[in-house]
C-alpha positions in Angstrom: 10.2 21.9 17.1 7.7 20.8 14.4 5.8 22.8 11.9 2.4 21.4 11.0 2.7 19.1 8.0 4.2 20.3 4.7 3.0 23.9 5.0 2.1 26.4 7.7 -1.1 26.0 9.8 -3.7 28.3 11.4 -5.1 26.4 14.4 -8.0 27.6 16.5 -9.1 26.0 19.8 -12.6 26.3 21.1 -12.5 25.6 24.9 -15.6 24.6 26.9 -16.1 27.1 29.7 -19.7 26.0 30.6 -21.2 25.7 34.0 -21.0 21.9 33.9 -17.3 22.2 34.4 -15.4 22.8 37.6 -12.6 25.4 37.9 -10.2 22.5 38.1 -11.6 21.0 34.9 -11.0 24.3 33.0 -7.5 24.4 34.3 -6.9 20.9 32.9 -8.4 22.0 29.6 -6.0 25.0 29.5 -3.1 22.8 30.3 -3.9 20.5 27.4 -4.0 23.5 25.0 -0.8 24.8 26.5 1.1 21.6 26.1 -0.1 21.2 22.6 0.8 24.7 21.4 4.2 24.8 23.0 5.4 22.0 20.7 5.3 24.2 17.6 7.3 26.9 16.0 5.1 30.0 16.3 5.0 32.8 13.8 3.7 34.4 10.6 5.5 31.9 8.5 4.9 28.9 10.7 2.0 27.9 13.0 -0.4 30.5 14.3 -2.9 29.8 17.1 -6.2 31.4 18.1 -8.7 30.6 20.9 -12.3 31.1 21.8 -14.2 30.0 24.9 -17.6 28.3 24.5 -20.1 30.3 26.6 -23.5 31.9 26.4 -22.0 34.9 24.6 -18.7 33.5 23.2 -16.0 35.9 22.1 -12.5 35.3 20.8 -9.8 35.1 23.5 -7.1 35.9 20.9 -6.8 35.8 17.2 -4.3 34.0 14.9 -2.2 37.2 14.6 -2.3 38.3 18.3 0.8 36.4 19.4 3.8 35.5 17.2 6.1 34.5 20.0 5.7 31.4 22.2 6.2 33.0 25.6 3.3 35.5 25.2 1.1 32.9 23.6 1.6 30.5 26.5 1.1 33.2 29.1 -2.2 34.1 27.5 -3.4 30.5 27.5 -2.6 30.3 31.2 -4.6 33.4 31.9 -7.8 32.4 30.1 -10.9 33.0 32.4 -13.4 30.3 33.4 -16.7 31.9 32.4 -18.9 29.2 33.8 -22.0 29.9 31.6 -24.0 28.1 28.9 -22.8 25.9 26.1 -23.5 28.1 23.0 -21.5 26.0 20.6 -23.4 27.3 17.6 -22.4 30.9 18.0 -18.8 29.8 18.8 -18.5 28.0 15.5 -20.1 30.9 13.7 -17.6 33.4 15.1 -14.7 31.1 14.1 -16.1 30.9 10.6 -17.1 34.6 10.2 -14.2 36.3 12.1 -11.3 34.3 13.2 -9.9 33.0 9.9 -10.2 36.4 8.2 -7.1 38.0 6.8 -7.4 41.0 9.2 -7.2 38.6 12.1 -4.2 36.7 10.7 -5.9 34.1 8.5 -3.7 32.9 5.6 -4.9 31.3 2.4 -1.6 29.4 2.1 -2.1 27.7 5.5 -3.9 24.6 6.6 -7.0 25.7 8.6 -7.7 23.5 11.7 -10.3 23.9 14.4 -10.2 21.8 17.7 -13.5 21.8 19.7 -13.2 20.6 23.3 -16.6 20.0 25.0 -18.1 18.0 27.9 -21.7 18.2 26.9 -24.5 18.9 24.4 -24.9 22.5 23.1 -28.0 24.4 24.0 -29.2 24.4 20.3 -28.0 21.2 18.7 -29.7 21.9 15.3 -28.0 25.2 15.0 -24.7 23.7 16.1 -24.9 21.2 13.3 -25.6 23.9 10.8 -22.8 26.1 11.9 -20.4 23.1 12.0 -21.4 22.3 8.4 -20.6 25.9 7.4 -17.3 25.9 9.2 -16.2 22.6 7.6 -16.4 24.3 4.2 -13.4 26.5 5.2 -11.5 24.4 7.8 -10.9 20.9 9.1 -12.7 20.5 12.4 -11.7 18.0 15.1 -14.0 17.4 18.0 -13.0 16.0 21.4 -15.7 14.9 23.8 -14.9 14.8 27.5 -17.0 12.8 30.0 -20.2 10.9 29.9 -22.6 13.7 29.0 -21.5 14.4 25.5 -24.0 14.0 22.7 -22.1 11.6 20.4 -24.3 12.4 17.4 -23.7 16.2 17.8 -20.0 15.5 18.3 -19.8 13.5 15.1 -21.6 16.3 13.2 -19.1 18.9 14.5 -16.1 16.7 13.4 -15.1 17.0 9.8 -14.4 13.2 9.6 -17.4 12.2 11.6 -15.0 10.5 13.9 -14.5 12.5 17.1 -12.2 11.6 19.9 -13.5 10.9 23.3 -12.2 10.5 26.9 -14.0 9.5 30.0 -13.0 12.7 31.9 -10.8 15.7 32.2 -8.3 13.7 34.3 -7.3 11.7 31.2 -7.6 14.5 28.6 -3.8 14.6 28.4 -3.9 11.2 26.7 -5.4 12.9 23.6 -2.3 15.0 22.9 -0.5 12.6 20.6 -3.8 11.7 19.0 -4.6 15.3 18.2 -1.1 15.9 16.9 -1.4 13.0 14.5 -4.8 13.9 13.1 -4.3 17.6 13.0 -0.7 17.6 11.7 0.0 14.1 10.3 3.6 13.0 10.4 4.8 15.5 13.0 4.6 13.2 16.0 5.2 9.5 16.6 4.0 9.2 20.2 2.9 5.8 21.4 -0.7 7.0 22.1 -1.3 8.4 18.6 -4.4 7.2 16.9 -4.1 6.5 13.1 -7.2 6.6 10.9 -10.3 5.3 12.5 -12.0 6.6 15.6 -10.3 5.4 18.7 -11.5 5.7 22.3 -8.2 6.9 23.8 -9.4 5.8 27.2 -8.3 2.3 26.3 -4.6 3.3 26.5 -4.8 4.3 30.2 -6.5 1.2 31.5 
């Protein structure tokens, strides 16, 4: 079971729960997060995970210090509720910045700070989203993954710290991003055949 790079990591997922998704899409999204998190050694001295759903009124689903054992963490991911509301990405990023990396919620100065944003469309206020992404990038490395044909590529690039977001054609192929995300979020911890190294890769190309 890997740790994340040479030191511990605090990883927060922002999951799209907007009305443009179906319930089945959201289940696939949860499965992707589940399969990613289960690969790590969880704990105060290892990797910690937090999650927040992107909605009209986003709120953290759990903080970095809520779960320090794999079973309860994975159970919580499976129980996340599909809110089916708006895409308030700006407030989601602001909450991550203002609350979720704080020491009282488990944030560690010694750990790598990583945010993974999963979204299938444009936020309701793209200018604010860009501003909040810029603020968040000052304290964490943000990785954006766009799903489907409705994503705003310019906004997605602004959210991503490296300006090189990952994209897939739909939720049915989201699983192909697993190795890619492992490699960019935690370099050297995974050697899967679908890992993308360096430049922006449309992972859809590996599934034909």
